[in-house]
C-alpha positions in Angstrom: 241.9 59.5 -132.8 241.0 56.4 -134.2 237.4 57.5 -135.5 239.1 61.0 -136.5 241.4 59.2 -139.1 238.1 56.6 -140.6 237.0 60.3 -140.8 239.4 61.4 -142.4 239.9 58.5 -144.9 236.2 58.5 -145.8 236.2 61.6 -146.8 239.6 60.8 -148.8 238.0 58.2 -150.8 234.8 60.2 -150.9 236.8 63.1 -152.7 238.4 60.4 -155.2 235.2 59.2 -156.2 234.0 62.5 -157.1 236.9 63.8 -159.4 234.4 63.4 -162.5 231.9 65.8 -160.9 234.7 67.9 -159.6 236.0 68.5 -162.8 232.6 69.8 -164.5 232.3 71.9 -161.6 235.5 73.4 -161.8 234.5 74.0 -165.4 231.7 75.8 -164.9 233.1 78.1 -162.4 236.1 78.6 -165.0 234.5 79.0 -167.7 232.0 81.6 -166.0 235.3 84.0 -164.8 237.1 83.4 -168.5 235.8 83.5 -171.9 237.7 82.0 -175.2 237.3 84.6 -177.9 234.9 83.2 -180.6 234.2 79.6 -178.3 231.2 79.3 -176.8 231.0 78.9 -173.3 228.7 75.4 -173.5 231.3 74.2 -176.4 234.4 74.8 -174.3 232.7 72.6 -171.2 231.6 70.3 -173.6 235.4 70.0 -174.6 236.8 69.7 -170.9 234.2 67.2 -170.0 235.4 64.9 -173.1 238.9 65.3 -172.0 238.3 65.0 -168.5 236.6 61.3 -169.6 239.6 60.3 -171.8 241.5 61.0 -169.0 240.5 59.4 -166.2 240.6 56.1 -168.5 244.3 56.7 -169.6 245.4 57.3 -166.2 243.4 54.1 -164.8 241.2 56.2 -162.6 238.2 54.7 -164.4 237.8 51.2 -165.7 236.1 50.1 -169.1 233.4 48.8 -167.2 232.3 52.1 -165.3 232.5 53.9 -168.7 230.0 51.7 -170.2 227.9 52.3 -167.6 228.4 56.1 -167.7 227.5 56.2 -171.4 224.7 54.6 -170.9 223.7 56.8 -168.0 224.9 59.8 -170.8 222.7 58.9 -172.9 219.6 57.9 -170.4 220.2 61.7 -169.1 220.5 63.6 -172.7 217.3 62.2 -173.4 215.9 63.1 -170.1 216.8 67.0 -170.9 215.8 66.8 -174.5 212.4 66.3 -172.8 212.3 68.6 -169.9 214.1 71.4 -171.9 210.9 71.5 -174.8 208.5 71.1 -172.4 210.2 74.6 -170.6 211.0 73.1 -167.4 214.2 74.4 -167.6 216.5 76.0 -170.1 220.0 77.0 -171.2 219.8 80.5 -172.7 223.6 80.8 -173.8 224.8 80.0 -177.6 226.5 76.9 -178.1 227.7 75.1 -181.4 226.9 71.8 -179.8 223.6 72.3 -179.1 220.7 70.1 -180.3 217.0 71.4 -179.8 218.1 73.8 -177.2 220.0 71.6 -175.0 224.1 71.7 -175.1 225.1 67.7 -175.7 227.6 68.8 -172.2 224.3 68.8 -170.0 224.5 64.3 -170.6 227.8 64.6 -168.5 226.4 65.9 -165.3 224.1 62.8 -165.0 227.2 60.5 -166.3 229.2 62.0 -163.5 226.2 60.8 -161.1 227.2 56.9 -162.4 230.6 58.0 -162.0 230.7 58.7 -158.5 228.7 56.1 -157.9 230.8 53.0 -159.6 233.8 54.6 -157.9 232.8 55.0 -154.5 231.6 51.4 -155.1 235.1 50.2 -156.1 237.1 52.7 -153.6 234.1 51.3 -150.9 234.4 47.9 -151.6 230.5 48.0 -151.3 228.0 44.9 -150.9 224.5 45.3 -150.5 222.3 42.3 -149.1 218.4 41.4 -149.2 218.9 42.7 -153.2 215.1 42.6 -154.5 214.4 40.3 -157.8 215.1 41.8 -160.9 211.0 42.1 -161.9 211.2 44.3 -158.5 214.4 46.4 -159.3 213.9 46.7 -163.1 210.3 47.7 -163.0 210.6 50.4 -160.5 213.4 52.2 -162.3 211.2 52.0 -165.8 208.4 53.8 -163.9 211.0 56.2 -161.9 212.3 56.9 -165.2 208.6 57.3 -167.5 207.7 59.2 -164.5 210.0 61.9 -165.4 208.5 61.9 -168.8 204.7 61.4 -168.0 204.0 63.9 -164.9 203.5 66.4 -167.6 200.3 65.0 -168.8 198.9 62.1 -166.2 200.4 63.6 -162.7 203.2 63.4 -161.0 203.5 60.0 -158.7 206.7 60.5 -157.1 205.4 59.8 -153.6 203.7 56.6 -154.8 206.8 55.5 -156.3 208.8 56.7 -153.1 206.7 54.6 -151.0 207.1 51.5 -153.5 210.6 52.4 -153.0 210.7 51.8 -149.3 208.2 48.5 -149.3 211.1 47.2 -151.9 214.2 48.3 -150.3 213.0 47.4 -147.3 215.6 44.7 -146.2 217.9 46.2 -148.3 221.5 46.9 -146.3 224.6 48.2 -148.1 227.9 46.9 -146.7 230.9 49.3 -147.2 234.2 49.1 -146.2 236.4 51.7 -144.2 239.9 50.8 -142.9 239.7 47.6 -141.3 236.0 48.1 -140.1 233.0 46.8 -142.2 230.0 49.2 -142.0 226.8 49.0 -143.0 223.5 51.5 -143.8 219.8 50.9 -145.0 220.0 51.4 -148.5 217.0 53.9 -148.4 218.9 56.1 -146.3 222.1 56.1 -148.9 219.7 57.3 -151.5 218.3 60.1 -150.0 221.8 61.2 -148.5 223.1 61.0 -152.2 220.1 62.7 -153.4 220.5 65.8 -151.1 223.9 66.2 -151.5 223.2 66.1 -155.6 220.7 69.1 -154.7 223.5 71.1 -152.9 225.3 70.3 -156.2 222.6 71.5 -158.8 222.3 74.5 -156.3 225.7 75.4 -156.8 225.3 74.8 -160.9 222.4 76.7 -161.6 224.5 79.4 -159.6 227.9 79.0 -162.3 225.1 78.7 -164.9 225.1 75.4 -166.0 221.2 75.9 -166.8 218.5 78.1 -165.7 215.0 77.2 -164.0 212.0 79.6 -164.9 212.3 81.4 -161.4 215.9 82.0 -161.7 216.0 84.0 -165.3 216.6 87.2 -163.8 217.9 86.7 -160.4 219.2 83.2 -158.8 217.4 81.8 -156.2 218.0 78.8 -154.1 216.4 75.4 -155.9 213.2 74.2 -155.1 213.7 71.3 -151.5 210.8 68.9 -153.6 213.9 68.5 -156.3 215.4 66.4 -154.0 213.0 64.0 -154.0 213.8 64.2 -158.1 217.6 63.9 -157.4 216.6 60.5 -155.0 214.6 59.1 -157.7 217.3 59.5 -160.5 219.7 58.4 -157.9 217.5 55.0 -157.5 217.8 54.6 -161.3 221.4 54.6 -161.4 222.5 52.9 -158.3 220.0 49.7 -159.7 221.4 50.0 -163.2 224.7 49.7 -161.5 223.7 46.9 -159.6 222.1 44.7 -161.9 225.2 45.0 -164.4 227.3 43.9 -161.4 224.8 41.1 -160.4 225.4 39.9 -164.1 228.7 40.2 -164.0 229.1 38.3 -160.5 226.5 35.7 -161.6 229.6 33.6 -163.6 231.0 33.3 -160.1 228.2 32.4 -158.4 226.9 34.7 -156.0 225.0 34.5 -153.0 220.9 35.0 -153.6 220.1 38.1 -152.9 223.8 39.8 -152.8 225.2 41.8 -155.2 229.0 42.1 -155.4 231.6 44.3 -156.3 233.3 44.2 -159.8 236.7 42.8 -159.9 239.6 44.9 -161.4 239.1 45.3 -165.1 239.8 42.2 -167.8 
């Protein structure tokens, strides 16, 4: 029965870590079924996201440190959205007052929700990473991944090369997480894939609820191509690297062991 309790605890902590993404999914579902006359759907979703963000901070479900990371990823995601919509990769067909160059501002919160999950899971599971590569490698690979999202429209898609480099760079990196009185471990590259896969599942739910539309979904909804799992995997890598490097910098004042990333303490 001990493993059942551990499984329940794991699910409960994961659910708490997913509060912000769940709110976004809820907003997508509710606004698809109900509407407020005179208020475009995209603008209503933005209002819900803003209230949720404020509420999480007020009720201490999120720390100020985590909010900083989330805001950073909101900007990174919004920049990517502006470019991708311009290139016709996907679209937001519904009207809205808060659309900029065809992109509703709420879309940045979808990327921010990924960072929110990573930050909260890190804190709730007391994550520590052993064998963290040198900053020159992690910064270089995350920059290359982000640029590839843009440059593949012009010079080809090098995601498989980048994924190969990821395996090399993080081959010896292990993530440790605490579940009750036990500390478990997992290769970091495996956690990249698992998170990317579940985000792909969430993406299918999101497109079904009309969060955005791919060109082949304009007339009838279809399952998002399996190749998108690799896109989300690479996006997760950027998120984890940003969070981990910030934690490393903050933990540096306490003198962390070489090659390790320690957890943030509580908010100051």
